[in-house]
N, C-alpha and C positions, 0 to 999 in steps of 0.2 A: 327341145325338152318336151316330154310328154308324160301325162298321168294316165296309166292304163285303166281301161274301163271294162268291168265285168258285168254290168247291168244294162240291159237294153233300154230301160226307161231313162237312162242318162244320155241317150244318143238323140240328136246330135248336139244338143246345147248343154254346156256345163253351166251350172249356176253356182254361186258362192258356197251354198251348203254342201255341194259335191266335194269341193276341195277342203272345206272346213271339217267335214266329217272324216276326212283322211288324216287329220292331225292325230298322231299316235301319242302314247304316254310319255315319250321323250320330247314332245313338242316339236315334232318333225313331220314332214309330208314326203312320202316316197315318190320317186319319178324315175323315168328312163332318159338317158342322154342319147336321144335318137340321132343326133348329128354325127355321132361316132360309132353307132351300133351296127352290128350285123343283124338286120331286121328279121330275117328268116330264123336265125338262132334265137333271137329275142321272143319271137312269136312262139317257138317251141317251149321256151322257158315259161311264158305266160300260160300256155295251154297246160303244161304240167302243174303249174300253180293252181289253175282253175280246177283240175282234177283232184288235187289234194284238198283244196278248200271245199269242193263238192262233197267229198267223203266226210270231212270234219264237220261241216255245217248241215249235212244231210239234205242238201238241195242243190240242184244242178247249177253250176257256174260255167259261164262261157266268156272267153276273152274276145272282145269286139274291136278294140283299137285304142287310140289315144286321144286325149284332149291335149293339143299341142300349143306351145307358147314359146316365146324367146326368153332367154335367161335375163336379159336386161329388164324385163318386167319384174322379176323377183328382186333384183338389186334396186330398182327404182322405187319399190315399195318397202325397202328396208330389210329385205331378207338376203340370204346367201344360199348358193347351191354348192353342196359339199359332196364330192364323190364318195360313195360308200358301197363298193362292189359286194355282191352276194355270190355264193356258189352258183355257177351257171349263168350269172348275169353280171359281167364285169362293167356294164354300162349303168348300173343302178346308182342313184344319188339321192340325197335328201335336201329338202328345203328347210332351212332353220332360220329362226328370227335373228335379226342383226344384234350387234353388241350393245346398242343404246337402249335405254329403258323405253323410249317411245316406240321402238320397233315392235310390231305386233304381228304374229303369224296370221291372225285372222285378216288383217289388212292386206297382207301379201296374198292370201287366198282370194280375197275379193278382187284384187287387181288382176290376178291370173284369169279368174273366171270371166271377167269382162272382156278379155282379149282372146281367150282360148279358141282354137279352131279344131273341129272334129276331123280326124284322119282315121279311116277304117283300116283294120289290119289288111295287109296284102293277102292275096289268094295263095296261101301257103298251106299245103297239106302236111299235117303232123300225125304221128302215130299215137 
């Protein structure tokens, strides 16, 4: 599993705020299932996403790599990994909180950040 990183200031150490800030309005955190992904294609998808976001946000965005972790960390902290393919990224998934009221996505993010390892994008040239 890996959370894509578009900000050089977040390299190489992920802190809990990095993952918590990714919690979207649906109470989910997006990630890539790297263990099954075609990484070159995934880099192309992230590069295209960075270009779109650069135009929308009017500031340059660059895809640098992933903060990686094992799925058992999510489950151990009370969360779930749910596949949610996107156009061009069939390896996309979301972390969602567990079904019990005590499960909290912030706790899941804290657990992931404590164990995440930085993996830079491979040297893949994209157009």
